[in-house]
C-alpha positions as CSV (number, residue, x, y, z in Angstrom):
1,X,78.3,74.0,94.9
2,X,82.3,72.8,94.1
3,X,81.9,73.6,90.2
4,X,80.2,76.6,90.5
5,X,82.5,78.0,93.2
6,X,85.3,77.5,89.9
7,X,83.1,79.4,87.9
8,X,83.0,82.5,90.1
9,X,86.5,82.0,90.9
10,X,87.3,82.0,87.3
11,X,84.9,84.4,86.2
12,X,86.4,87.0,89.2
13,X,89.6,85.9,87.7
14,X,88.7,87.6,84.3
15,X,87.4,90.9,85.6
16,X,90.8,91.1,87.6
17,X,92.8,90.9,84.7
18,X,90.1,92.6,82.2
19,X,90.7,95.5,84.0
20,X,94.1,95.4,85.3
21,X,94.6,95.4,81.2
22,X,92.8,97.9,80.9
23,X,94.1,100.1,83.2
24,X,97.7,99.2,81.2
25,X,96.0,100.2,78.1
26,X,95.2,103.1,79.0
27,X,98.5,105.1,80.3
28,X,100.0,103.6,76.9
29,X,97.2,106.0,75.0
30,X,98.7,109.0,77.5
31,X,102.3,108.3,76.6
32,X,101.9,107.6,73.4
33,X,98.8,110.8,72.6
34,X,99.4,113.5,75.8
35,X,100.5,116.6,76.0
36,X,104.0,116.8,77.8
37,X,103.7,119.7,80.6
38,X,106.9,120.9,82.9
39,X,105.9,121.3,86.4
40,X,107.8,123.5,88.9
41,X,109.0,121.7,91.6
42,X,110.2,122.2,94.9
43,X,112.4,118.7,95.5
44,X,113.2,116.8,99.3
45,X,116.0,113.9,98.7
46,X,114.5,111.2,100.8
47,X,115.8,107.9,101.0
48,X,114.1,104.5,102.0
49,X,116.0,101.7,103.1
50,X,112.9,99.3,101.6
51,X,112.8,101.4,98.4
52,X,116.1,102.8,97.4
53,X,117.2,105.9,96.6
54,X,114.5,108.4,95.6
55,X,113.2,112.0,95.6
56,X,109.8,112.6,97.3
57,X,108.5,115.6,94.8
58,X,106.4,118.6,95.6
59,X,105.1,121.0,93.0
60,X,105.2,124.5,93.4
61,X,101.4,125.1,92.5
62,X,101.0,122.2,95.3
63,X,101.6,124.8,98.4
64,X,99.4,127.1,97.5
65,X,97.5,128.6,101.1
66,X,94.0,127.0,99.9
67,X,91.5,127.2,102.3
68,X,88.7,124.8,103.4
69,X,86.2,125.1,100.7
70,X,87.9,124.1,98.0
71,X,86.0,120.4,97.3
72,X,88.3,117.1,98.4
73,X,88.8,116.4,95.1
74,X,88.2,118.1,91.6
75,X,91.4,119.4,88.5
76,X,93.7,122.1,88.8
77,X,93.5,123.8,85.7
78,X,96.3,125.2,83.7
79,X,97.9,127.1,81.3
80,X,101.0,126.2,79.2
81,X,103.9,129.0,78.2
82,X,105.9,128.9,75.2
83,X,108.0,126.2,76.2
84,X,105.7,123.6,78.3
85,X,105.6,124.9,81.6
86,X,102.4,125.3,83.5
87,X,100.9,127.7,85.7
88,X,98.4,127.1,87.6
89,X,94.8,128.9,86.8
90,X,92.4,128.0,89.6
91,X,90.8,124.2,91.5
92,X,87.0,123.4,90.4
93,X,85.4,120.7,90.6
94,X,84.3,119.3,87.1
95,X,86.7,119.3,84.6
96,X,84.7,121.2,82.1
97,X,84.2,124.2,81.5
98,X,87.9,124.9,79.8
99,X,89.1,126.1,77.2
100,X,91.0,125.6,74.1
101,X,94.5,126.7,76.0
102,X,93.9,125.3,79.0
103,X,94.8,121.9,80.4
104,X,93.2,119.7,84.1
105,X,95.0,117.5,85.8
106,X,93.4,115.7,88.5
107,X,94.2,116.2,91.8
108,X,93.2,115.0,95.7
109,X,93.1,117.5,98.3
110,X,94.8,116.7,102.0
111,X,94.9,119.1,104.9
112,X,97.9,121.1,103.3
113,X,98.0,121.0,100.6
114,X,96.8,119.3,97.1
115,X,98.4,116.4,95.3
116,X,98.2,115.7,91.9
117,X,99.0,112.0,91.7
118,X,103.2,111.8,90.6
119,X,104.5,112.2,94.2
120,X,108.0,110.6,93.8
121,X,110.6,109.8,91.4
122,X,112.6,106.2,92.1
123,X,116.1,106.1,90.4
124,X,119.4,104.1,91.0
125,X,121.4,104.0,93.7
126,X,124.4,106.3,94.2
127,X,122.7,108.6,91.0
128,X,121.0,111.2,93.7
129,X,123.5,113.7,92.5
130,X,122.2,113.6,89.0
131,X,118.6,114.3,90.4
132,X,120.0,117.1,92.2
133,X,119.5,119.6,89.4
134,X,115.8,118.7,89.1
135,X,113.8,122.1,88.5
136,X,110.4,120.7,86.6
137,X,108.6,117.1,86.7
138,X,107.6,116.3,83.2
139,X,104.2,114.9,83.0
140,X,102.4,113.4,80.6
141,X,98.8,114.9,80.7
142,X,95.1,113.2,78.5
143,X,92.2,115.7,78.2
144,X,90.4,113.7,80.7
145,X,93.2,115.5,83.3
146,X,95.0,111.8,83.8
147,X,98.8,112.2,83.7
148,X,102.1,110.3,84.3
149,X,104.7,111.4,85.4
150,X,107.5,110.6,82.9
151,X,111.2,112.4,84.3
152,X,112.6,115.0,85.9
153,X,114.1,118.0,83.5
154,X,116.7,120.5,84.6
155,X,116.6,124.7,84.6
156,X,117.4,124.5,80.6
157,X,114.4,122.4,80.1
158,X,116.4,118.9,78.7
159,X,115.3,115.6,80.7
160,X,117.2,114.1,83.0
161,X,118.7,110.8,82.2
């Protein structure tokens, strides 16, 4: 029985590590090959005693009035202007159908808004003033609707560093 216990623990450990590595590889793939999309922010600047300084991100497109008929999970379908700034066209429960000029981002619906995943941005303590100029959240998205927040951008579409 003891031998079986260690085999089960080892197999579970290998499974967990494999899933973790798969997730890391997928995120690295999005960073390398994903499309840069800028989304207009409506920021709030809180401070967390446990986590340090951060900006809670509220995307302008998330605050639209959504009725109860939209699914709890789905895709925000966006078009991009010539500068890469995204505009919400519609919400749909599946990624397809989608045109070549459109991009989808996975969302979940809460009571008052939709959540696209990148809802806070952490920065070094004492750097809050620099990030007050943030107008856009820059994220890389893939064709499956996954996204990673890569930075905040100012009104001139320059990344704030």
